[in-house]
C-alpha positions as CSV (number, residue, x, y, z in Angstrom):
1,G,-5.9,-78.2,-5.1
2,G,-6.9,-77.1,-8.5
3,W,-8.2,-77.6,-12.0
4,A,-6.8,-76.5,-15.3
5,V,-8.8,-74.1,-17.6
6,C,-8.3,-72.7,-21.1
7,W,-10.4,-69.6,-20.9
8,I,-10.7,-66.4,-22.6
9,G,-11.4,-62.6,-20.6
10,E,-11.8,-59.4,-20.6
11,V,-9.3,-57.1,-18.4
12,V,-11.8,-55.0,-16.5
13,S,-9.1,-53.4,-14.0
14,I,-4.9,-53.6,-13.7
15,S,-3.3,-53.2,-10.4
16,K,0.8,-52.8,-10.3
17,K,2.0,-52.4,-6.8
18,P,5.9,-51.5,-6.3
19,D,5.9,-54.1,-3.4
20,T,4.2,-57.5,-4.9
21,K,3.2,-58.9,-8.1
22,G,0.7,-57.1,-10.0
23,R,-3.1,-58.3,-10.3
24,L,-5.2,-58.5,-13.5
25,T,-9.2,-58.7,-12.4
26,V,-10.5,-60.6,-15.6
27,K,-14.4,-61.3,-16.3
28,L,-14.2,-64.7,-18.1
29,V,-16.6,-64.7,-21.3
30,S,-16.1,-68.1,-22.4
31,A,-14.0,-71.2,-20.5
32,K,-13.0,-74.6,-22.0
33,L,-15.3,-76.9,-19.3
34,G,-15.5,-80.7,-20.3
35,G,-13.3,-80.5,-23.7
36,V,-16.3,-78.2,-24.9
37,W,-16.2,-74.3,-25.1
38,Q,-19.1,-72.8,-23.1
39,E,-20.1,-68.8,-22.5
40,I,-19.4,-68.3,-18.8
41,D,-20.1,-64.6,-17.1
42,Q,-17.4,-64.8,-13.6
43,L,-14.3,-62.4,-12.2
44,V,-11.7,-64.2,-11.7
45,Q,-8.0,-62.7,-9.9
46,I,-5.3,-63.4,-12.8
47,V,-1.5,-63.0,-11.4
48,P,1.0,-62.7,-14.4
49,K,4.4,-64.2,-14.1
50,N,5.8,-61.7,-16.9
51,K,5.5,-57.8,-16.5
52,E,5.0,-57.9,-20.4
53,D,1.7,-59.2,-20.2
54,F,0.3,-56.3,-18.2
55,V,-2.0,-55.2,-21.4
56,T,-4.6,-52.4,-20.9
57,V,-8.1,-52.3,-19.4
58,G,-10.8,-53.5,-22.4
59,A,-8.1,-56.0,-23.5
60,I,-9.4,-59.5,-24.8
61,I,-7.0,-61.9,-23.4
62,S,-6.5,-66.0,-22.9
63,S,-4.5,-68.5,-21.7
64,Q,-4.3,-71.8,-20.1
65,S,-4.5,-72.0,-16.0
66,I,-4.7,-73.6,-12.7
67,F,-7.6,-71.7,-11.0
68,R,-7.9,-72.1,-7.4
69,Q,-10.2,-71.1,-5.0
70,F,-8.8,-68.4,-2.5
71,A,-7.5,-69.8,1.0
72,A,-9.6,-69.8,3.9
73,P,-8.2,-68.0,7.2
74,L,-5.8,-70.2,9.1
75,N,-6.2,-67.9,12.4
76,P,-8.9,-66.9,14.5
77,S,-9.6,-63.6,14.3
78,Q,-7.2,-63.2,11.0
79,F,-8.0,-60.9,8.3
80,D,-10.4,-63.1,5.7
81,Y,-8.9,-62.4,2.4
82,R,-11.5,-65.1,0.3
83,S,-14.7,-63.4,2.0
84,Y,-13.3,-60.3,0.6
85,M,-12.6,-61.0,-2.4
86,N,-16.1,-63.0,-2.6
87,K,-18.1,-60.4,-2.0
88,Q,-16.3,-58.7,-4.7
89,G,-17.8,-61.5,-7.1
90,I,-14.2,-62.8,-7.3
91,L,-14.0,-66.4,-6.6
92,I,-11.0,-67.7,-7.5
93,S,-7.5,-66.7,-8.6
94,S,-4.5,-68.3,-10.8
95,F,-0.7,-67.5,-11.1
96,T,-0.5,-67.8,-15.0
97,N,3.0,-68.0,-16.8
98,S,1.6,-65.9,-20.1
99,V,-1.7,-64.3,-21.6
100,Q,-2.1,-63.9,-25.4
101,Y,-3.4,-60.8,-26.1
102,R,-6.5,-61.3,-28.7
103,S,-8.4,-57.8,-29.3
104,F,-9.9,-54.7,-27.8
105,K,-12.9,-54.2,-26.2
106,A,-13.5,-50.2,-26.4
107,S,-15.8,-48.6,-23.1
108,I,-15.7,-45.4,-21.5
109,F,-13.6,-47.6,-18.7
110,S,-11.3,-48.9,-20.8
111,Y,-10.6,-45.3,-22.5
112,S,-10.4,-43.8,-18.5
113,Y,-7.7,-46.0,-17.7
114,L,-5.6,-45.0,-21.0
115,L,-6.0,-41.4,-20.8
116,R,-4.7,-42.1,-16.6
117,E,-1.6,-43.4,-17.9
118,K,-1.4,-41.1,-20.7
119,I,-1.5,-38.3,-18.3
120,S,1.0,-40.5,-16.2
121,R,3.5,-41.1,-18.8
122,S,3.5,-37.4,-19.1
123,Y,4.2,-36.7,-15.6
124,K,7.2,-39.0,-16.3
125,Q,8.4,-37.2,-19.2
126,M,8.6,-33.8,-17.1
127,G,11.3,-35.3,-15.1
128,I,9.1,-36.1,-11.9
129,Q,11.0,-38.9,-9.9
130,E,9.1,-42.3,-9.3
131,R,8.5,-41.5,-5.2
132,E,6.7,-38.3,-6.1
133,L,4.8,-39.5,-9.3
134,A,3.4,-42.2,-7.4
135,V,2.3,-39.1,-4.9
136,L,1.3,-37.2,-7.7
137,N,-0.7,-40.3,-9.5
138,A,-2.5,-40.8,-6.2
139,L,-3.6,-37.0,-5.6
140,I,-4.8,-36.3,-8.9
141,L,-5.6,-39.4,-10.6
142,G,-6.6,-41.5,-7.5
143,N,-4.2,-44.4,-8.8
144,K,-2.8,-45.2,-5.2
145,S,-0.7,-48.6,-6.8
146,Q,2.2,-47.0,-7.4
147,L,2.6,-45.9,-3.4
148,S,5.1,-48.1,-2.1
149,Q,4.7,-50.0,1.7
150,N,6.8,-46.8,2.8
151,Q,4.9,-44.2,1.4
152,K,1.5,-45.8,3.0
153,S,3.1,-46.2,6.4
154,S,4.3,-42.5,6.3
155,F,1.2,-40.9,5.2
156,A,-0.7,-43.5,7.8
157,Q,1.5,-42.2,10.8
158,A,1.1,-38.4,9.7
159,G,-2.8,-38.8,9.7
160,A,-2.7,-37.8,6.6
161,M,-4.0,-41.1,4.3
162,H,-7.0,-39.7,3.2
163,V,-5.3,-37.1,1.7
164,L,-4.1,-39.6,-1.3
165,A,-7.6,-41.1,-1.7
166,V,-9.6,-39.4,-4.6
167,S,-12.9,-38.8,-2.8
168,G,-16.1,-36.2,-2.7
169,L,-13.4,-33.7,-1.3
170,H,-12.1,-33.5,-4.8
171,V,-15.4,-33.3,-6.9
172,G,-16.4,-30.8,-4.3
173,I,-13.9,-29.0,-4.8
174,I,-13.8,-29.0,-8.5
175,Y,-17.7,-28.5,-8.3
176,L,-16.8,-25.5,-6.4
177,L,-14.1,-24.0,-8.8
178,F,-16.0,-24.1,-11.6
179,S,-18.9,-22.2,-9.8
180,L,-17.1,-20.2,-8.7
181,L,-15.7,-19.2,-12.7
182,F,-19.4,-19.2,-13.9
183,S,-20.8,-17.2,-11.7
184,A,-19.4,-14.6,-13.9
185,F,-21.9,-15.5,-16.4
186,P,-24.7,-13.4,-17.0
187,S,-28.1,-14.5,-14.9
188,K,-30.0,-15.5,-18.1
189,R,-32.4,-18.9,-18.0
190,W,-30.2,-19.9,-21.3
191,V,-27.1,-19.9,-19.4
192,E,-28.0,-21.1,-16.3
193,A,-28.9,-24.5,-18.5
194,F,-25.7,-24.1,-20.4
195,K,-23.8,-23.7,-16.9
196,T,-25.9,-26.8,-15.5
197,V,-24.8,-29.1,-18.3
198,L,-20.9,-27.6,-17.9
199,L,-20.7,-28.6,-14.7
200,L,-22.5,-31.4,-15.2
201,S,-20.2,-32.8,-17.8
202,I,-16.8,-31.6,-15.8
203,I,-18.1,-33.5,-13.0
204,W,-18.5,-36.7,-14.6
205,L,-15.2,-36.3,-17.0
206,Y,-13.2,-36.3,-13.7
207,A,-15.0,-38.9,-11.9
208,F,-14.6,-41.3,-14.5
209,L,-10.8,-40.1,-15.1
210,T,-10.1,-41.2,-11.8
211,G,-12.4,-44.3,-12.0
212,P,-15.9,-44.6,-10.2
213,S,-14.8,-45.2,-6.6
214,P,-18.0,-45.1,-4.1
215,S,-17.3,-42.1,-2.8
216,V,-16.3,-40.2,-5.9
217,M,-19.7,-41.8,-7.6
218,R,-21.7,-40.4,-4.7
219,A,-20.4,-37.3,-4.5
220,S,-20.5,-37.1,-8.1
221,I,-24.6,-38.2,-8.4
222,M,-25.2,-35.8,-5.0
223,F,-23.7,-33.1,-7.2
224,S,-26.0,-34.2,-9.8
225,F,-29.2,-33.9,-8.1
226,I,-28.2,-30.6,-6.6
227,L,-27.6,-29.1,-10.4
228,F,-30.6,-30.4,-11.7
229,G,-32.5,-29.2,-8.7
230,R,-31.2,-25.4,-9.0
231,G,-31.6,-25.9,-13.0
232,L,-35.2,-26.4,-12.5
233,G,-35.6,-23.7,-10.0
234,R,-35.7,-26.2,-6.5
235,N,-33.3,-26.5,-3.9
236,S,-33.1,-30.0,-3.2
237,I,-32.3,-31.8,0.1
238,V,-28.7,-32.6,0.7
239,I,-29.8,-36.1,2.6
240,N,-32.2,-36.9,-0.5
241,S,-29.9,-36.9,-2.7
242,V,-27.2,-38.8,-0.5
243,A,-29.9,-41.6,-0.3
244,A,-30.5,-41.4,-4.1
245,S,-26.7,-41.4,-5.1
246,S,-26.3,-45.0,-2.8
247,F,-29.7,-46.6,-4.0
248,L,-28.4,-46.1,-7.7
249,I,-24.8,-47.3,-7.1
250,L,-26.3,-50.4,-5.5
251,L,-28.7,-51.0,-7.7
252,F,-25.6,-51.3,-10.5
253,D,-23.5,-52.8,-8.0
254,P,-25.2,-54.3,-5.0
255,G,-21.9,-56.1,-3.8
256,S,-20.4,-52.3,-3.3
257,L,-22.6,-52.6,0.3
258,F,-20.2,-54.8,1.6
259,A,-17.0,-52.7,0.3
260,V,-15.4,-50.8,3.4
261,G,-14.8,-47.5,1.2
262,F,-19.3,-47.5,0.7
263,Q,-19.4,-47.9,4.1
264,L,-17.0,-45.3,5.9
265,S,-17.9,-43.1,2.7
266,Y,-22.0,-43.1,3.2
267,S,-22.1,-43.4,7.5
268,A,-19.1,-40.0,7.4
269,V,-21.7,-38.3,5.5
270,L,-24.6,-39.3,6.9
271,G,-22.7,-38.5,10.5
272,I,-22.1,-35.0,9.5
273,L,-25.7,-34.2,8.1
274,L,-27.2,-35.8,11.0
275,I,-25.1,-35.4,13.7
276,H,-23.3,-32.0,13.1
277,P,-26.7,-29.4,13.0
278,I,-27.1,-31.0,16.6
279,L,-23.6,-30.7,18.2
280,S,-23.3,-26.8,16.6
281,Q,-26.7,-26.0,19.1
282,W,-24.3,-26.5,22.0
283,W,-22.2,-23.7,21.2
284,N,-22.0,-21.1,19.0
285,P,-19.0,-18.7,19.0
286,K,-19.8,-14.9,18.3
287,N,-15.8,-14.5,17.5
288,L,-15.0,-15.4,13.5
289,I,-12.1,-17.5,13.8
290,L,-13.7,-19.1,17.0
291,H,-16.9,-20.0,14.6
292,K,-15.0,-21.6,12.1
293,I,-12.6,-23.9,14.3
294,W,-15.4,-24.8,16.1
295,S,-17.3,-26.0,12.7
296,I,-14.7,-27.9,11.3
297,S,-13.9,-29.6,14.8
298,I,-17.6,-31.0,15.5
299,V,-17.3,-32.1,11.3
300,S,-14.6,-33.9,12.6
301,I,-16.4,-34.9,15.5
302,A,-19.6,-36.1,13.7
303,A,-17.5,-38.0,10.7
304,T,-15.9,-40.1,13.6
305,L,-18.7,-41.0,15.4
306,S,-20.4,-41.9,12.7
307,T,-18.1,-44.2,11.3
308,L,-16.4,-45.8,14.5
309,P,-18.9,-49.0,14.3
310,F,-17.5,-50.0,11.2
């Protein structure tokens, strides 16, 4: 069963998957309940019938839909999709024949989406084919929605699925690359302050370009604390920076605590910070190559041990 509702809402995210129907996550702003329009604040999942109805993040749209709750799992130990969506604050969904575009609400997230779409179109204009385009969008922009199931399976079987996920590694590469470039600047107080502001700007521009996933936000906030500490002439404790980043993320989005990506991301980092020093004491090879191999190996072991419970 379900109930028919006339509604107006803002598109907050779009998922266009090649193998399945695309989906819109819409934040309702008003709905006609009991014959009266009322203000409402609720996330819903909309599955439009027509591809033309996929507008843009920030679009204000309206429609009349049959809203339904997500189906409960039918078998024991089956993945509970309803619980998964409810933890993201999405309680109901609807297949909609058509939606009407009303206006556009400008925000940093809507402009971030438009910029990602523009970059993706420029890749296509360069002659990059669909399969390669999907991988490039995942690697650079963090958009994995264009990957087919076959591509995902291929990367998963090769053990390289993590390469496609824009994460703290990408933010770290950006940080190290620009830190190296800026190291040529003279070491004066005003120059250091300028470098700090410039590095912070670059890190956060990249974070919002790729979409604020937990791993990217964690790394961005953590590097921000490190940069602020250096700007003040102090060395920050990394584990405090990690704790502060998790606190800020949960302050604005408490539901992130139940997201698997958040749990794995923070457990992996904490494992590396806490377990890596213990494992490194077991053996300290004098050979430089062996030392590097051992160091990388125990990082992987530490991350695996800490994420194993999840």
